[in-house]
C-alpha positions as CSV (number, residue, x, y, z in Angstrom):
1,M,25.0,57.3,30.5
2,G,23.0,60.5,30.9
3,F,25.5,62.9,29.3
4,L,26.9,64.0,26.0
5,P,30.6,64.3,25.3
6,V,31.9,67.8,24.8
7,G,32.9,68.8,21.3
8,D,31.7,69.5,17.8
9,P,29.2,66.8,16.7
10,L,30.7,66.9,13.2
11,E,34.0,65.5,14.7
12,F,32.2,62.4,15.8
13,L,31.2,61.6,12.2
14,D,34.8,61.0,10.9
15,G,34.9,58.0,8.7
16,R,31.1,58.2,8.0
17,R,31.1,61.8,6.8
18,P,31.1,62.6,3.1
19,P,34.3,64.4,2.0
20,L,32.4,67.4,0.4
21,R,32.4,70.7,2.3
22,I,30.4,73.9,1.9
23,A,33.4,75.8,0.5
24,Q,33.5,73.4,-2.5
25,L,29.8,74.0,-3.5
26,K,30.4,76.9,-6.0
27,D,32.1,74.4,-8.4
28,L,29.0,72.1,-8.2
29,A,26.2,74.4,-9.2
30,G,23.3,72.4,-10.8
31,Q,24.4,69.1,-9.2
32,M,23.0,67.0,-6.4
33,V,25.3,66.8,-3.4
34,E,25.5,65.0,0.0
35,L,26.8,66.9,3.1
36,A,27.0,66.6,6.8
37,V,26.4,70.0,8.4
38,R,25.3,71.8,11.5
39,I,21.9,73.5,11.5
40,V,22.4,77.1,12.6
41,D,18.8,78.3,12.1
42,A,15.6,76.6,10.9
43,R,12.2,78.2,10.1
44,E,8.9,76.7,9.1
45,I,6.8,78.8,6.8
46,R,3.3,78.0,5.6
47,T,2.9,78.7,1.8
48,A,0.1,78.1,-0.7
49,K,1.7,74.6,-1.4
50,G,1.9,73.7,2.3
51,L,4.9,73.9,4.8
52,T,8.3,74.9,3.5
53,Y,11.4,74.8,5.7
54,F,14.2,77.4,5.4
55,Y,17.6,76.6,6.9
56,L,21.0,78.1,7.5
57,F,23.7,75.4,7.5
58,E,27.4,75.5,8.4
59,D,30.5,73.4,8.6
60,E,34.1,74.3,9.3
61,T,34.4,75.9,5.8
62,G,31.4,78.3,5.7
63,L,27.6,78.9,5.7
64,V,24.9,78.1,3.1
65,E,21.1,78.6,3.0
66,G,18.8,75.7,2.3
67,V,15.2,75.2,1.4
68,G,13.2,71.9,1.7
69,P,9.7,70.4,2.0
70,R,10.5,68.5,5.2
71,K,11.7,69.1,8.7
72,A,15.4,68.2,9.3
73,L,16.4,64.9,10.9
74,A,19.1,66.1,13.2
75,F,21.0,65.0,16.3
76,G,23.4,66.5,18.9
77,S,23.9,70.0,20.1
78,P,24.3,72.0,18.0
79,P,22.1,69.9,15.7
80,V,23.9,68.0,13.0
81,C,22.3,66.4,9.9
82,F,23.1,64.5,6.8
83,L,21.5,66.0,3.8
84,R,21.1,65.7,0.0
85,A,20.2,68.8,-2.0
86,E,20.7,70.5,-5.4
87,V,23.2,73.3,-5.5
88,R,22.0,76.5,-7.1
89,L,24.0,79.7,-7.7
90,Q,21.7,82.7,-7.6
91,D,22.5,86.2,-8.6
92,G,25.9,85.1,-9.9
93,S,27.5,84.4,-6.5
94,H,24.9,83.5,-3.9
95,L,24.8,79.8,-3.1
96,R,21.6,78.0,-2.0
97,L,20.7,74.4,-1.5
98,L,17.3,73.5,-2.9
99,N,15.0,70.5,-2.3
100,C,16.9,69.5,0.9
101,T,16.1,66.0,2.0
102,F,17.5,64.6,5.2
103,L,19.1,61.2,5.4
104,R,19.5,58.9,8.4
105,T,22.9,57.7,7.4
106,F,25.4,57.6,4.5
């Protein structure tokens, strides 16, 4: 059609979206989780081990940082992605998603 519908891309995932939200992650430290989130920021950094990607994700409940070895598979504007990652609680209260991998579908 040549155009995108207006609205939050996360709204179009209803029915296919995992029920977990960012605000619930504090209770899941140390576990692997699957989320659908918007990508707010993404940076590629070259390290001694190769490329590492640093992300800032959001959903309607909050923000969380993520780190992973691969570039995000995202769609829409703002970009939305499905991801699997390990939840870590750093410094007692700072959440971070580690080893982010991006899924095509759930």
